[in-house]
C-alpha positions as a printed NumPy array, in Angstrom:
array([[ 20.574,  -7.839,  -5.954],
       [ 20.523,  -5.523,  -8.959],
       [ 19.65 ,  -1.94 ,  -8.063],
       [ 18.213,   0.734, -10.333],
       [ 16.024,   3.812, -10.195],
       [ 12.806,   2.346, -11.58 ],
       [ 10.377,   4.854, -10.101],
       [  7.317,   3.847, -12.101],
       [  6.218,   0.781, -14.036],
       [  3.146,  -0.265, -15.976],
       [  0.789,  -3.071, -14.972],
       [ -2.117,  -3.4  , -17.384],
       [ -3.896,  -0.041, -17.613],
       [ -2.316,   1.267, -14.416],
       [  0.967,   2.961, -13.536],
       [  2.632,   1.855, -10.305],
       [  4.859,   4.204,  -8.293],
       [  7.908,   2.867,  -6.471],
       [  8.772,   5.389,  -3.747],
       [ 10.567,   3.191,  -1.189],
       [ 12.03 ,  -0.24 ,  -0.525],
       [ 11.407,   0.03 ,   3.205],
       [  8.98 ,  -2.483,   4.672],
       [  8.449,  -3.568,   8.289],
       [  6.93 ,  -6.914,   7.273],
       [  8.241, -10.153,   5.829],
       [  5.039, -11.588,   4.376],
       [  5.189, -15.24 ,   3.372],
       [  3.848, -14.374,  -0.092],
       [  6.082, -11.352,  -0.744],
       [  7.209, -11.149,  -4.374],
       [ 10.553,  -9.708,  -3.269],
       [ 11.593, -13.252,  -2.336],
       [ 11.251, -14.419,  -5.92 ],
       [ 12.532, -11.685,  -8.222],
       [ 13.994,  -8.192,  -8.499],
       [ 10.924,  -6.807, -10.23 ],
       [  7.2  ,  -7.292, -10.708],
       [  5.031,  -8.057, -13.742],
       [  7.979,  -7.784, -16.12 ],
       [  9.404,  -4.524, -14.764],
       [ 13.075,  -3.703, -14.431],
       [ 14.599,  -4.135, -10.987],
       [ 12.59 ,  -2.296,  -8.333],
       [ 15.413,  -2.278,  -5.817],
       [ 16.278,   1.403,  -5.53 ],
       [ 19.767,   2.906,  -5.476],
       [ 18.321,   5.489,  -3.094],
       [ 14.893,   6.71 ,  -2.076],
       [ 13.667,   9.138,  -4.733],
       [ 13.262,  12.827,  -4.057],
       [ 10.129,  14.712,  -5.017],
       [ 11.952,  16.231,  -7.994],
       [ 13.051,  12.791,  -9.209],
       [  9.496,  11.466,  -9.009],
       [  8.114,  14.51 , -10.811],
       [ 10.714,  14.273, -13.581],
       [ 10.   ,  10.57 , -14.028],
       [  6.242,  11.118, -14.25 ],
       [  6.606,  13.988, -16.718],
       [  8.08 ,  11.501, -19.199],
       [  4.77 ,   9.616, -19.313],
       [  1.33 ,  10.399, -20.642],
       [ -0.486,  10.067, -17.315],
       [ -3.89 ,  10.614, -18.906],
       [ -3.795,   7.159, -20.492],
       [ -3.763,   5.293, -17.169],
       [ -6.846,   4.128, -15.332],
       [ -5.133,   4.477, -11.952],
       [ -1.843,   5.638, -10.497],
       [ -1.   ,   3.125,  -7.782],
       [  1.386,   3.749,  -4.906],
       [  2.832,   0.237,  -4.721],
       [  6.443,  -0.658,  -5.412],
       [  9.019,  -2.79 ,  -3.635],
       [  8.174,  -1.506,  -0.181],
       [  5.398,  -0.183,   2.026],
       [  4.516,   3.303,   0.659],
       [  3.478,   4.667,   4.045],
       [  6.935,   4.092,   5.451],
       [  7.25 ,   7.487,   3.768],
       [  3.878,   8.802,   4.876],
       [  4.615,  12.5  ,   4.477],
       [  6.314,  11.989,   1.104],
       [  3.464,   9.815,  -0.209],
       [  0.88 ,  12.428,   0.749],
       [  2.917,  15.257,  -0.758],
       [  3.368,  13.362,  -4.028],
       [ -0.332,  12.476,  -4.128],
       [ -1.198,  16.126,  -3.517],
       [  1.113,  17.185,  -6.374],
       [ -0.581,  14.698,  -8.698],
       [ -4.064,  15.804,  -7.669],
       [ -3.193,  19.433,  -8.252],
       [ -1.636,  18.837, -11.658],
       [ -3.71 ,  15.899, -12.932],
       [ -7.071,  16.257, -11.156],
       [ -8.837,  13.66 , -13.287],
       [ -6.441,  10.826, -12.447],
       [ -7.53 ,   8.225,  -9.888],
       [ -4.952,   7.668,  -7.135],
       [ -4.839,   4.322,  -5.329],
       [ -2.745,   3.369,  -2.327],
       [ -1.784,  -0.239,  -1.593],
       [ -0.78 ,  -0.494,   2.064],
       [ -0.506,  -2.746,   5.086],
       [ -2.521,  -0.184,   7.073],
       [ -0.006,  -0.005,   9.93 ],
       [  1.391,   3.476,   9.327],
       [  0.423,   4.784,  12.753],
       [  2.785,   2.251,  14.322],
       [  5.873,   3.35 ,  12.419],
       [  4.977,   7.039,  11.984],
       [  4.102,   8.047,  15.556],
       [  5.806,  11.455,  15.374],
       [  3.896,  12.441,  12.254],
       [  0.617,  11.427,  13.854],
       [  1.367,  13.501,  16.93 ],
       [  2.584,  16.513,  14.937],
       [ -0.907,  17.67 ,  13.963],
       [ -3.049,  15.3  ,  16.038],
       [ -4.322,  13.365,  13.015],
       [ -3.761,   9.711,  12.216],
       [ -2.418,   8.323,   8.951],
       [ -5.858,   7.36 ,   7.625],
       [ -7.027,  10.956,   7.965],
       [ -3.948,  12.212,   6.116],
       [ -4.211,   9.836,   3.185],
       [ -7.996,  10.22 ,   2.92 ],
       [ -7.44 ,  13.835,   1.939],
       [ -5.433,  12.964,  -1.186],
       [ -6.184,   9.374,  -2.282],
       [ -9.293,   8.145,  -4.08 ],
       [ -8.846,   4.447,  -3.331],
       [ -7.103,   2.427,  -0.642],
       [ -6.343,  -1.281,  -0.731],
       [ -5.477,  -2.665,   2.704],
       [ -3.7  ,  -5.998,   3.204],
       [ -5.986,  -7.822,   5.609],
       [ -3.86 , -10.958,   5.134],
       [ -5.828, -13.133,   7.585],
       [ -9.036, -13.577,   9.51 ],
       [ -7.503, -13.61 ,  12.979],
       [ -4.689, -11.828,  14.847],
       [ -2.784, -15.07 ,  15.344],
       [ -2.632, -16.038,  11.658],
       [ -2.01 , -12.392,  10.744],
       [  1.207, -12.435,  12.767],
       [  2.299, -15.709,  11.132],
       [  1.559, -14.553,   7.58 ],
       [  2.833, -10.992,   7.904],
       [  5.894, -11.65 ,  10.1  ],
       [  6.   ,  -8.054,  11.348],
       [  9.049,  -6.611,  13.062],
       [  8.487,  -5.491,  16.639],
       [  4.75 ,  -4.925,  16.232],
       [  2.468,  -4.666,  19.245],
       [ -0.082,  -7.4  ,  19.845],
       [ -2.86 ,  -5.08 ,  18.684],
       [ -1.371,  -4.568,  15.186],
       [ -4.294,  -6.448,  13.62 ],
       [ -6.776,  -4.117,  15.338],
       [ -4.766,  -1.058,  14.276],
       [ -4.904,  -2.202,  10.649],
       [ -8.672,  -2.741,  10.84 ],
       [ -9.154,   0.702,  12.387],
       [ -7.109,   2.258,   9.576],
       [ -9.301,   0.638,   6.916],
       [-12.54 ,   1.56 ,   8.672],
       [-11.414,   5.176,   9.079],
       [-10.578,   5.417,   5.375],
       [-14.001,   4.041,   4.468],
       [-15.795,   6.374,   6.864],
       [-13.995,   9.364,   5.352],
       [-15.305,   8.554,   1.91 ],
       [-12.335,   6.754,   0.39 ],
       [-13.109,   3.767,  -1.836],
       [-11.631,   1.098,   0.453],
       [-11.09 ,  -2.626,  -0.002],
       [ -9.341,  -5.475,   1.786],
       [ -7.126,  -8.121,   0.206],
       [ -5.904, -11.539,   1.259],
       [ -3.63 , -13.891,  -0.671],
       [ -4.732, -17.475,  -1.162],
       [ -1.746, -18.86 ,   0.754],
       [ -4.005, -18.98 ,   3.822],
       [ -6.581, -21.733,   4.342],
       [-10.135, -21.582,   3.046],
       [-11.402, -21.42 ,   6.623],
       [ -9.135, -18.429,   7.313],
       [-10.347, -16.727,   4.147],
       [-13.911, -17.307,   5.367],
       [-13.021, -15.621,   8.683],
       [-11.507, -12.715,   6.756],
       [-14.705, -12.42 ,   4.741],
       [-16.748, -12.175,   7.936],
       [-14.553,  -9.346,   9.19 ],
       [-14.849,  -7.532,   5.871],
       [-18.621,  -7.991,   5.834],
       [-18.916,  -6.674,   9.384],
       [-16.988,  -3.528,   8.458],
       [-18.832,  -3.306,   5.122],
       [-15.561,  -3.27 ,   3.195],
       [-15.195,  -5.437,   0.048],
       [-12.668,  -8.285,   0.167],
       [-10.575,  -9.457,  -2.778],
       [ -8.769, -12.802,  -2.711],
       [ -5.523, -12.544,  -4.658],
       [ -3.836, -15.545,  -6.243],
       [ -0.295, -16.189,  -5.064],
       [  2.242, -15.488,  -7.817],
       [  5.552, -17.254,  -7.27 ]])
């Protein structure tokens, strides 16, 4: 495993931010099983988790105005560092107000950030809704049973699927441009079930092609 400090990398017209390698899931489609990077980037395995100063210095080297979106999505689940992600997003909003910020997440932050939720009596969706313009939530399946099989979460409660759905619905209700995603490793019937859930919550669903 080659480690580096690749804190940002380009994908099309967007810039992706790599703030952590931590992830509580072992999804069957995870790109980390296949390579050290993504979409031609250098290794995204971090030597250490970046500080705010390191992220700011890295971003100052780029012309951020040329990107359509800045996407919090690296080689880990961004909301494993919930407070850090929100602080970095706030910094970007204050200094580059015209840039669209998108968060790609599994939507389970309230499970692994309980102390932060209790600190000010607000859940993770409320926190991120204040600083992000868009949120993409990994729906992954159309039922709790398949969700557990596809996501392979570590020590998650049985209601993890419901917690993820609540996160997405809260983001949508607070005015954030919210969407669901599934990867086409699941069956067509399971994708159809996922579509029904998305339709019920009035949240768009995108079916992503598996990249091996």
